[in-house]
Phi, psi and omega in degrees: 000314179296318178299320180296316179298326182277357182077018184261349182266112181273162188301328184255016181292320177223173179291167179093193182242151180225124178227168177104165181222159173259120190235133169234135177049044176065019179237133178292130183264128177284157177302142177089009179291150178289347179289339185242125173257138182221130178240122182291158176300318176262098187297333181297333179287345184275336183294145186293326183081004182240001182256159183255342182222165178298315182292329176292326179295319178293321179294328185302315182294327180286325179298327182295338182249014174065033178292129180305146188299323181293322176290322181300316181300318180295320181290325178297313179297321179300313183287323177300320179287313183302318185259016175054050180248007183303320181286353182247007190301331181258006178283148175287135182306329183286349181265001184280155174287173179300316179294320179294321177297319179299315180295323179294318179298318179293317180299320181296322178282322180296332181297339178284348186054056184290150177276335174235120184240116183247126181233128182261106181048061186290344185263356192295331183255010189262140171277182186299319181294312179297324178299315181295319178299317181295315181298319178298319179297311183295325179297322179281318185297328184287354175288332184238352180227156170275121181253125175236122175226140178268123191209143173255350177279099186291333179298312179294320181299309183290332181287327190256326195278140170275328179223147178237130171253113182261113179252140175216128184053040176076007182236147179287124176259332182198145169216123180165196181290145179307318181300321181289329177299315184290336182252016178260181177271007180295134178286111182249021183295338180278352182266142174273093185281152177300151181301327179304321181282318179301319180298315180297319179295317183294333179270002175081023179288132183278324182254097183287134180245147175263357183269120185298311183297319180297320180293320178298318179297320178296319179294322178297319179295323178297317180293323181293320183275350182288000000 
């Protein structure tokens, strides 16, 4: 699904039929356009393998699209700072941890300033600090770009998303606001829901909330009336 959205899935890549196009400004976008950023589930596969440092890796993606050198320098510094990679700028990409590699892969694509940014399970290799950096980035980035990410981490999904598409066995089960998913009749038993939601369900709350402070106030009222 992510490959199809990014224009990377060709008609004979898998069985079945594939139709549709990815369009910006009434023009069909070819695979590899700078308008689309894509981060693979396995971030290590995304690294070029030809660079010697982290900052060169970020520059590599910009060089492919002929970004002027003065603009390139500014974008490299921007991404190194945003993803907390400044202390790693001279490290060889192959020496990075899984979480650091993930952040570098995202930074390299983010440097293009894509209008459509697709990330396939971007949180899977991240510790708590890297997770927070990523969430902060996505929260800002979605003001100017369309962000689509495939994710099993429901905490990140509900915190960030304006809309959720819930797929199961290749079929759409729900599309709408995260809050509406939790308060719909959709079977979400296959999802690993955040503890905040599990607590509300176990206490019999009918109107599930994603807001932590609101839920704490509701729990206090429950204890007071108990």
